[in-house]
PLY file of the C-alpha trace (Angstrom):
ply
format ascii 1.0
element vertex 560
property float x
property float y
property float z
element edge 559
property int vertex1
property int vertex2
end_header
19.25 -29.83 -30.45
21.52 -30.15 -27.35
24.19 -27.70 -26.52
27.65 -27.90 -28.11
30.08 -29.63 -25.79
33.75 -28.65 -25.63
36.27 -30.94 -27.13
37.45 -33.75 -24.79
41.03 -33.43 -26.13
43.60 -32.99 -23.41
47.17 -31.65 -23.23
47.95 -34.42 -20.71
50.53 -36.77 -22.31
48.28 -39.68 -21.36
45.27 -38.14 -22.98
43.31 -37.90 -19.68
41.46 -34.72 -18.70
42.16 -33.03 -15.45
39.31 -32.78 -13.05
38.76 -29.04 -13.99
38.89 -29.68 -17.67
36.41 -32.44 -17.34
34.01 -30.31 -15.27
34.31 -27.48 -17.86
33.16 -29.89 -20.51
29.88 -30.49 -18.51
28.99 -26.69 -18.76
26.63 -26.47 -21.72
27.43 -23.82 -24.30
24.16 -21.86 -24.91
25.42 -19.88 -27.89
23.19 -21.89 -30.33
20.11 -22.09 -28.07
16.78 -20.20 -28.85
16.69 -16.65 -27.51
14.33 -17.37 -24.60
16.33 -20.43 -23.43
19.50 -18.39 -23.53
17.86 -15.67 -21.47
16.63 -18.20 -18.95
20.20 -19.63 -18.65
21.51 -16.18 -17.78
18.82 -15.67 -15.18
19.68 -18.97 -13.59
23.25 -17.99 -13.34
22.08 -15.00 -11.39
19.84 -17.14 -9.19
16.85 -15.29 -10.50
14.57 -18.34 -10.83
11.04 -17.14 -10.99
11.46 -15.13 -14.37
13.55 -18.09 -15.72
10.67 -20.43 -14.93
8.25 -18.20 -16.72
10.46 -18.17 -19.80
10.99 -21.90 -19.75
7.16 -22.52 -19.48
6.67 -20.57 -22.59
9.54 -22.55 -24.32
8.21 -25.94 -23.23
4.55 -25.09 -24.04
5.55 -24.47 -27.62
8.11 -27.32 -27.79
7.55 -29.88 -24.92
10.62 -31.94 -26.01
13.12 -28.98 -26.09
15.86 -30.75 -24.37
17.73 -27.63 -23.39
14.62 -26.17 -21.91
14.01 -29.40 -20.01
17.61 -29.37 -18.75
17.38 -25.86 -17.40
13.94 -26.52 -15.81
15.51 -29.57 -14.07
18.41 -27.44 -12.89
16.15 -24.99 -11.29
14.12 -27.78 -9.58
17.34 -29.30 -8.30
18.60 -26.03 -6.77
15.25 -25.39 -5.20
15.43 -28.92 -3.73
12.44 -30.11 -5.65
14.29 -33.30 -6.28
11.46 -35.53 -7.55
10.65 -32.91 -10.13
14.31 -32.59 -11.11
14.58 -36.32 -11.51
11.67 -36.52 -13.88
13.06 -33.65 -15.98
16.62 -34.97 -16.11
15.31 -38.38 -17.06
13.33 -36.86 -19.94
16.56 -35.13 -21.15
18.56 -38.47 -21.27
15.66 -40.29 -22.80
15.30 -37.70 -25.60
19.13 -37.30 -26.14
21.14 -40.14 -24.62
24.40 -38.44 -25.49
23.63 -35.33 -23.37
26.32 -36.04 -20.76
25.73 -32.88 -18.65
22.12 -33.87 -18.15
23.04 -37.54 -17.39
25.66 -36.45 -15.02
23.32 -34.16 -13.00
20.65 -36.89 -13.19
23.06 -39.34 -11.53
23.91 -36.83 -8.81
20.18 -36.07 -8.12
19.59 -39.85 -7.80
22.39 -39.90 -5.20
20.70 -37.03 -3.42
17.51 -39.02 -3.08
19.30 -42.15 -1.97
18.72 -44.15 -5.19
22.21 -45.63 -5.32
21.58 -48.52 -7.71
19.95 -46.18 -10.21
22.72 -43.66 -9.91
25.41 -46.43 -10.39
23.63 -47.42 -13.68
23.84 -43.85 -14.89
27.42 -43.56 -13.87
28.27 -46.75 -15.76
26.61 -45.29 -18.86
28.67 -42.13 -18.50
31.76 -44.13 -18.17
31.00 -46.31 -21.12
31.25 -43.18 -23.27
34.30 -41.62 -21.43
36.00 -44.21 -19.22
38.58 -41.97 -17.65
36.45 -38.93 -16.94
37.31 -37.92 -13.26
33.82 -36.48 -12.39
32.12 -39.48 -13.80
34.48 -41.75 -11.72
33.51 -39.60 -8.72
29.79 -40.22 -9.29
30.41 -43.96 -9.48
32.49 -43.82 -6.30
29.64 -42.07 -4.40
27.11 -44.68 -5.64
29.45 -47.49 -4.51
29.90 -45.85 -1.17
26.08 -45.64 -0.74
25.87 -49.32 -1.64
28.54 -50.05 1.07
31.23 -51.11 -1.34
33.93 -49.00 0.28
36.80 -50.87 -1.21
35.59 -50.00 -4.77
34.78 -46.44 -3.67
38.22 -45.87 -2.20
39.83 -47.27 -5.40
37.82 -44.89 -7.62
38.46 -41.84 -5.42
42.13 -42.57 -5.70
41.93 -42.15 -9.45
39.77 -38.95 -9.15
42.23 -37.22 -6.74
45.17 -38.14 -9.00
43.56 -35.99 -11.79
44.67 -32.69 -10.30
41.40 -32.70 -8.34
40.45 -29.75 -6.18
40.35 -29.64 -2.43
36.70 -30.65 -2.14
37.43 -34.03 -3.89
40.22 -34.68 -1.37
37.78 -33.97 1.48
35.19 -36.47 -0.11
38.09 -39.00 -0.37
38.93 -38.38 3.30
35.36 -39.03 4.38
35.26 -42.40 2.50
38.73 -43.45 3.99
37.38 -42.52 7.49
34.11 -44.50 6.92
36.31 -47.50 5.85
38.36 -47.24 9.08
41.47 -45.83 7.40
42.12 -43.10 9.92
45.69 -42.11 8.99
44.93 -41.98 5.30
41.89 -39.83 5.98
44.00 -37.39 7.96
46.58 -37.25 5.14
43.83 -36.58 2.58
42.50 -33.63 4.72
46.04 -32.28 5.01
46.37 -32.53 1.16
43.04 -30.56 0.80
44.37 -27.84 3.06
47.69 -27.62 1.13
45.74 -27.23 -2.11
43.38 -24.61 -0.70
44.02 -23.16 2.83
40.77 -21.34 2.66
38.63 -24.48 1.97
36.96 -24.71 5.38
35.42 -28.13 4.86
38.85 -29.61 5.01
39.48 -28.19 8.46
36.10 -29.38 9.63
36.70 -32.80 8.31
40.06 -32.96 10.11
38.61 -31.59 13.35
36.04 -34.32 13.41
38.48 -37.18 13.09
38.08 -39.10 16.36
40.83 -38.25 18.92
42.51 -35.88 16.44
43.48 -32.42 17.72
44.25 -29.48 15.45
47.49 -27.66 16.16
48.18 -24.01 17.18
49.22 -23.34 13.57
45.91 -24.64 12.37
44.04 -22.22 14.57
46.13 -19.28 13.40
45.52 -20.25 9.74
41.84 -20.65 10.27
41.51 -17.25 12.02
43.55 -15.69 9.22
41.24 -17.22 6.65
38.15 -15.89 8.50
39.75 -12.40 8.50
39.57 -12.42 4.64
36.59 -10.27 3.77
35.88 -12.15 0.50
35.78 -15.71 1.92
32.56 -17.35 0.81
30.01 -18.66 3.42
30.57 -22.14 2.15
34.14 -21.97 3.57
33.47 -19.53 6.44
30.76 -21.76 8.17
32.93 -24.95 8.42
35.95 -22.76 9.62
33.73 -21.44 12.44
32.54 -24.95 13.35
36.06 -26.31 13.26
37.29 -23.57 15.62
34.19 -24.14 17.91
35.17 -27.78 18.28
38.91 -27.03 18.70
38.28 -24.38 21.42
35.88 -26.76 23.21
38.61 -29.51 23.26
40.94 -26.89 24.88
38.24 -26.13 27.49
37.79 -22.58 26.15
33.98 -23.01 26.37
32.78 -19.47 25.98
35.01 -18.91 22.91
33.93 -22.25 21.61
30.20 -21.43 21.97
30.91 -18.04 20.22
32.31 -19.83 17.24
29.46 -22.30 17.08
26.87 -19.60 17.47
28.46 -17.59 14.60
28.73 -20.54 12.34
25.09 -21.66 13.00
23.73 -18.21 12.57
25.57 -17.74 9.19
24.34 -21.18 7.93
20.78 -20.50 9.17
20.72 -17.16 7.42
20.73 -19.08 4.06
17.91 -21.27 4.93
14.16 -21.01 4.42
13.14 -23.10 7.37
9.90 -22.57 9.31
9.68 -24.75 12.45
5.94 -24.10 12.91
5.26 -26.22 9.77
6.50 -29.37 11.64
4.37 -28.43 14.57
1.19 -28.15 12.32
2.15 -31.49 10.69
2.48 -33.21 14.15
-0.96 -31.86 15.09
-2.42 -33.24 11.85
-0.85 -36.66 12.50
-2.43 -36.74 16.03
-5.85 -35.95 14.54
-5.64 -38.71 11.91
-3.72 -41.57 13.56
-6.06 -42.40 16.39
-6.52 -45.76 18.02
-9.77 -46.17 16.24
-8.21 -45.46 12.90
-5.63 -48.14 13.31
-8.34 -50.64 14.57
-10.21 -50.12 11.32
-7.02 -50.88 9.41
-6.04 -54.04 11.16
-5.81 -56.07 7.87
-3.70 -53.39 6.05
-0.09 -53.70 5.06
2.59 -56.18 4.14
2.95 -58.83 6.92
6.80 -59.22 6.64
8.79 -58.90 9.97
12.15 -58.19 8.16
12.51 -54.37 8.74
13.63 -52.87 12.08
13.21 -49.10 12.16
15.45 -47.08 14.52
13.88 -43.56 14.83
14.54 -40.50 17.04
16.59 -37.37 17.04
20.03 -37.15 15.45
22.82 -37.41 17.92
20.69 -39.44 20.30
22.56 -42.78 20.13
21.00 -44.44 17.22
24.25 -45.35 15.54
25.32 -47.09 18.77
22.11 -49.07 18.82
22.52 -49.86 15.16
25.99 -51.21 15.79
24.93 -53.24 18.64
22.08 -54.82 16.73
24.12 -55.38 13.52
26.54 -57.44 15.62
23.66 -60.06 16.05
23.85 -62.97 13.72
20.23 -62.48 12.53
20.36 -58.67 11.88
21.91 -56.88 9.07
22.92 -53.17 9.46
22.45 -50.96 6.32
22.52 -47.20 6.52
20.17 -44.30 6.70
17.75 -45.45 4.02
15.71 -42.99 1.94
13.16 -45.53 0.82
10.39 -44.54 3.28
10.90 -40.78 2.60
10.62 -41.35 -1.11
7.27 -43.32 -0.59
5.90 -40.60 1.66
6.97 -37.81 -0.68
5.42 -39.61 -3.58
2.14 -39.91 -1.80
2.16 -36.27 -0.88
2.80 -35.27 -4.46
0.05 -37.47 -5.74
-2.50 -36.20 -3.25
-1.50 -32.59 -3.64
-2.57 -32.79 -7.19
-5.96 -34.06 -5.95
-6.24 -31.22 -3.42
-5.90 -33.57 -0.39
-3.52 -32.97 2.51
-1.09 -35.33 4.11
-1.53 -37.42 6.27
-5.29 -36.97 6.12
-5.29 -38.42 2.63
-4.21 -41.78 4.03
-7.84 -42.11 5.22
-8.75 -42.51 1.47
-6.16 -45.32 0.80
-7.33 -48.86 0.51
-5.81 -51.61 2.68
-4.50 -53.40 -0.38
-2.61 -50.27 -1.41
-0.82 -50.17 1.93
0.35 -53.76 1.21
1.65 -52.68 -2.13
3.54 -49.74 -0.44
5.07 -52.22 2.08
6.25 -54.48 -0.78
7.63 -51.40 -2.59
9.59 -50.48 0.49
11.02 -53.98 0.69
12.01 -53.98 -3.00
13.67 -50.58 -2.81
15.73 -51.52 0.21
16.90 -54.81 -1.25
19.96 -53.14 -2.88
21.40 -52.59 0.68
21.03 -56.15 1.85
24.03 -58.40 1.25
24.39 -60.80 4.06
21.15 -62.76 3.74
20.17 -62.25 7.27
16.53 -62.54 8.52
16.16 -58.88 9.63
17.68 -55.52 8.46
17.94 -52.12 10.10
16.66 -48.84 8.70
18.21 -46.08 10.75
16.76 -42.95 9.29
15.96 -41.14 12.55
13.43 -38.72 11.22
11.21 -41.58 10.17
9.54 -40.81 13.44
7.50 -38.41 11.42
6.17 -41.42 9.39
5.30 -43.81 12.18
1.66 -43.91 11.17
2.63 -44.74 7.56
5.15 -47.39 8.76
2.39 -49.11 10.86
0.00 -49.15 7.92
2.54 -50.42 5.44
4.48 -52.78 7.61
2.36 -53.65 10.70
4.76 -56.31 11.96
7.95 -54.38 11.53
9.68 -53.49 14.85
10.23 -49.82 15.89
12.89 -48.67 18.24
12.91 -45.08 19.57
16.34 -44.03 20.88
16.15 -41.05 23.17
18.83 -38.92 24.89
18.61 -36.04 27.32
17.11 -33.12 25.44
19.76 -30.62 26.39
22.56 -33.05 25.60
21.04 -34.10 22.26
20.05 -30.71 21.00
23.36 -29.11 21.85
25.15 -31.96 20.12
23.19 -31.22 17.02
24.08 -27.58 17.37
27.73 -28.45 17.25
27.48 -30.45 13.99
27.65 -29.28 10.41
25.68 -31.90 8.70
26.54 -32.95 5.15
22.98 -33.12 3.98
19.90 -31.10 5.05
18.91 -30.96 8.68
17.81 -27.22 8.45
16.26 -27.45 11.98
19.61 -27.89 13.70
21.13 -24.39 13.27
19.19 -22.46 15.86
18.79 -23.46 19.56
15.07 -22.47 19.58
14.40 -24.50 16.38
16.03 -27.54 17.95
13.92 -27.15 20.98
10.78 -27.06 18.95
11.88 -30.17 16.92
12.59 -32.14 20.12
9.25 -31.04 21.59
7.33 -31.99 18.52
9.18 -35.32 18.34
8.40 -36.20 22.00
4.78 -35.10 21.54
4.26 -37.23 18.48
5.88 -40.30 20.10
3.77 -39.86 23.14
0.61 -39.81 20.90
1.70 -43.06 19.23
2.28 -44.62 22.73
-1.34 -43.97 23.41
-2.74 -44.89 19.99
-0.53 -48.00 19.51
0.46 -49.20 23.08
3.53 -51.33 23.11
4.29 -50.76 19.38
7.43 -48.69 19.98
10.32 -49.88 22.11
12.20 -46.95 23.74
15.82 -47.03 24.56
17.01 -44.36 26.87
20.57 -43.58 25.92
21.85 -42.84 29.46
20.39 -46.17 30.68
22.15 -48.02 27.79
25.43 -46.40 28.90
24.96 -47.27 32.50
23.76 -50.87 32.06
24.62 -52.10 28.50
23.90 -55.77 29.01
20.54 -55.17 30.77
19.41 -52.77 28.11
20.55 -54.90 25.23
18.82 -57.97 26.64
15.66 -55.93 27.00
15.91 -54.62 23.45
16.53 -58.10 21.99
13.55 -59.52 23.92
11.31 -56.91 22.31
12.75 -57.94 18.89
12.02 -61.63 19.92
15.59 -62.55 19.43
17.98 -64.50 21.73
20.80 -62.61 23.42
24.18 -63.05 21.83
27.46 -61.93 23.54
28.60 -60.37 20.33
26.13 -57.50 20.86
28.15 -56.49 23.94
31.35 -56.49 21.87
29.76 -54.37 19.14
33.02 -52.35 18.83
34.71 -55.43 17.24
32.13 -55.26 14.35
34.22 -54.07 11.43
31.21 -52.95 9.20
31.52 -49.54 7.77
29.57 -46.78 9.38
28.94 -43.62 7.37
27.45 -41.23 9.99
29.21 -38.71 12.20
29.59 -41.40 14.85
31.42 -43.78 12.65
34.62 -43.84 14.67
33.02 -43.69 18.20
31.11 -46.91 17.61
34.43 -48.77 17.10
35.16 -48.26 20.79
33.47 -49.60 24.00
30.72 -47.57 25.65
32.13 -44.70 27.69
30.20 -42.37 29.92
32.59 -39.38 29.50
30.47 -37.31 27.09
27.09 -37.63 28.95
27.47 -34.31 30.84
29.48 -32.42 28.15
26.63 -30.14 27.36
26.84 -28.73 31.04
30.00 -26.93 30.09
27.91 -24.76 27.74
24.80 -24.54 29.91
25.15 -20.65 30.52
24.47 -20.08 26.87
21.59 -22.60 26.34
18.86 -20.31 27.57
16.84 -20.22 24.27
16.82 -23.97 24.22
15.72 -24.37 27.85
12.92 -21.88 27.35
11.43 -23.88 24.47
11.92 -27.32 26.08
10.51 -26.30 29.48
9.18 -29.32 31.44
10.40 -31.77 28.73
14.03 -31.12 29.92
13.08 -30.89 33.64
11.19 -34.22 33.64
13.32 -36.31 31.45
13.32 -39.24 30.82
9.62 -39.01 31.81
7.31 -37.11 29.48
5.04 -34.30 30.79
1.32 -35.07 30.82
0.83 -32.29 28.19
3.37 -31.96 25.42
0 1
1 2
2 3
3 4
4 5
5 6
6 7
7 8
8 9
9 10
10 11
11 12
12 13
13 14
14 15
15 16
16 17
17 18
18 19
19 20
20 21
21 22
22 23
23 24
24 25
25 26
26 27
27 28
28 29
29 30
30 31
31 32
32 33
33 34
34 35
35 36
36 37
37 38
38 39
39 40
40 41
41 42
42 43
43 44
44 45
45 46
46 47
47 48
48 49
49 50
50 51
51 52
52 53
53 54
54 55
55 56
56 57
57 58
58 59
59 60
60 61
61 62
62 63
63 64
64 65
65 66
66 67
67 68
68 69
69 70
70 71
71 72
72 73
73 74
74 75
75 76
76 77
77 78
78 79
79 80
80 81
81 82
82 83
83 84
84 85
85 86
86 87
87 88
88 89
89 90
90 91
91 92
92 93
93 94
94 95
95 96
96 97
97 98
98 99
99 100
100 101
101 102
102 103
103 104
104 105
105 106
106 107
107 108
108 109
109 110
110 111
111 112
112 113
113 114
114 115
115 116
116 117
117 118
118 119
119 120
120 121
121 122
122 123
123 124
124 125
125 126
126 127
127 128
128 129
129 130
130 131
131 132
132 133
133 134
134 135
135 136
136 137
137 138
138 139
139 140
140 141
141 142
142 143
143 144
144 145
145 146
146 147
147 148
148 149
149 150
150 151
151 152
152 153
153 154
154 155
155 156
156 157
157 158
158 159
159 160
160 161
161 162
162 163
163 164
164 165
165 166
166 167
167 168
168 169
169 170
170 171
171 172
172 173
173 174
174 175
175 176
176 177
177 178
178 179
179 180
180 181
181 182
182 183
183 184
184 185
185 186
186 187
187 188
188 189
189 190
190 191
191 192
192 193
193 194
194 195
195 196
196 197
197 198
198 199
199 200
200 201
201 202
202 203
203 204
204 205
205 206
206 207
207 208
208 209
209 210
210 211
211 212
212 213
213 214
214 215
215 216
216 217
217 218
218 219
219 220
220 221
221 222
222 223
223 224
224 225
225 226
226 227
227 228
228 229
229 230
230 231
231 232
232 233
233 234
234 235
235 236
236 237
237 238
238 239
239 240
240 241
241 242
242 243
243 244
244 245
245 246
246 247
247 248
248 249
249 250
250 251
251 252
252 253
253 254
254 255
255 256
256 257
257 258
258 259
259 260
260 261
261 262
262 263
263 264
264 265
265 266
266 267
267 268
268 269
269 270
270 271
271 272
272 273
273 274
274 275
275 276
276 277
277 278
278 279
279 280
280 281
281 282
282 283
283 284
284 285
285 286
286 287
287 288
288 289
289 290
290 291
291 292
292 293
293 294
294 295
295 296
296 297
297 298
298 299
299 300
300 301
301 302
302 303
303 304
304 305
305 306
306 307
307 308
308 309
309 310
310 311
311 312
312 313
313 314
314 315
315 316
316 317
317 318
318 319
319 320
320 321
321 322
322 323
323 324
324 325
325 326
326 327
327 328
328 329
329 330
330 331
331 332
332 333
333 334
334 335
335 336
336 337
337 338
338 339
339 340
340 341
341 342
342 343
343 344
344 345
345 346
346 347
347 348
348 349
349 350
350 351
351 352
352 353
353 354
354 355
355 356
356 357
357 358
358 359
359 360
360 361
361 362
362 363
363 364
364 365
365 366
366 367
367 368
368 369
369 370
370 371
371 372
372 373
373 374
374 375
375 376
376 377
377 378
378 379
379 380
380 381
381 382
382 383
383 384
384 385
385 386
386 387
387 388
388 389
389 390
390 391
391 392
392 393
393 394
394 395
395 396
396 397
397 398
398 399
399 400
400 401
401 402
402 403
403 404
404 405
405 406
406 407
407 408
408 409
409 410
410 411
411 412
412 413
413 414
414 415
415 416
416 417
417 418
418 419
419 420
420 421
421 422
422 423
423 424
424 425
425 426
426 427
427 428
428 429
429 430
430 431
431 432
432 433
433 434
434 435
435 436
436 437
437 438
438 439
439 440
440 441
441 442
442 443
443 444
444 445
445 446
446 447
447 448
448 449
449 450
450 451
451 452
452 453
453 454
454 455
455 456
456 457
457 458
458 459
459 460
460 461
461 462
462 463
463 464
464 465
465 466
466 467
467 468
468 469
469 470
470 471
471 472
472 473
473 474
474 475
475 476
476 477
477 478
478 479
479 480
480 481
481 482
482 483
483 484
484 485
485 486
486 487
487 488
488 489
489 490
490 491
491 492
492 493
493 494
494 495
495 496
496 497
497 498
498 499
499 500
500 501
501 502
502 503
503 504
504 505
505 506
506 507
507 508
508 509
509 510
510 511
511 512
512 513
513 514
514 515
515 516
516 517
517 518
518 519
519 520
520 521
521 522
522 523
523 524
524 525
525 526
526 527
527 528
528 529
529 530
530 531
531 532
532 533
533 534
534 535
535 536
536 537
537 538
538 539
539 540
540 541
541 542
542 543
543 544
544 545
545 546
546 547
547 548
548 549
549 550
550 551
551 552
552 553
553 554
554 555
555 556
556 557
557 558
558 559
């Protein structure tokens, strides 16, 4: 039996729920649940997950199809970022009880979190089939359309959402879509509306501060500082306020004050994370042990032979969006977005092998060549939803795919791989100044960033030895200094002819959804190359970890 849902009646003359009313209807009423399930729900509200899991295990052991127990177990998995587990449990809920709207709504949102836009869109359509004017359901559909690069449709739906007395966070989301679609002035207005609705909603100030060439006013600074002085302001608002002040002070050349705000914002955000940088270091060492030249020579017949994918890998904030925009201006290459397909394949392999007691990537030694071909075909099929132009090649710009280079080669041995690299101090500090929308837990402490960059360079150096010539490296500073020469060299590696449109990439009107969405609509400028030097006095922890990697850049030390 599912929870009782509040009535969908509204006092609105048009019969439409406000956003708040609609969200309230998605909070299950546990009053008629079994005692153990009610107790688990109360524990979840207090974020006391372990005893809640124990209770739910008892419930589901006795009644495996208890939809309320499955729903709560899914919610715990989602909050713990065990997204594949959450997806399975939410899908069981909607299979057992198709009218369970709260479960379907969270299922759709979790699909979005894992980059499964087409599946999320299908769930959103089903939600709207039952309640066509529900603002949160319209919002889910809008986010799915955005992920599928239908920004016209997404903007239209967000307009309906924000007109339902939506809260500030919806206006910020709307502003992001407007900005991605190139509607700068409308995005600014949406941010201002969010601030008017909730002056303490820090994300609105951060969104406004990051609009290209927009400067916050003195009155904004005073208001942000006043909000920070409020003792009860939540970290979810305090963190973006600190980042917005850091950026604003930097623009005013108040660098020490700027760094102080960035440091406080990063420290506060990092305090809520459970990130252990040494885990990546251990993973990199396992990759080096498994992915040897001899191993790849034994797997020469493995994988899907297609040449369609072009992977752009590397650190965030290294120039990958610029390279993507340049290449997507070529008549034979389609730009997509940061695709989750490879991550899902790797995660699925790890989950499967964990049940067998095998570790990743060592378990890949047990995989048959034919299975790698199937994985390559699965990757192609799952990325098809993002291809709309019918071009011969497409880009996958998920930078952290550098962690999966061995798997890429085994699945797709003919796919091209481009590594975009930027000066380590410039790149890492740029990460430190960004409040990312999703994940990136390694970017909120300078020493963590240094370890990430060191592991990245070390792993790429290993693949340069194991697979000579497999990866084409673009040095960002060289691209800025000599665009045509570097673009010609890049296209030669891709075995494609040079096209002048690649030099005029800023005329490409495709939507770009990363932080650099507005910068890539302008020609290349060298102004920001040395910006990090203004903050050099405070980068000691980063320099210590990087050592010779920073000193010898763009060369790589013999021992990394």
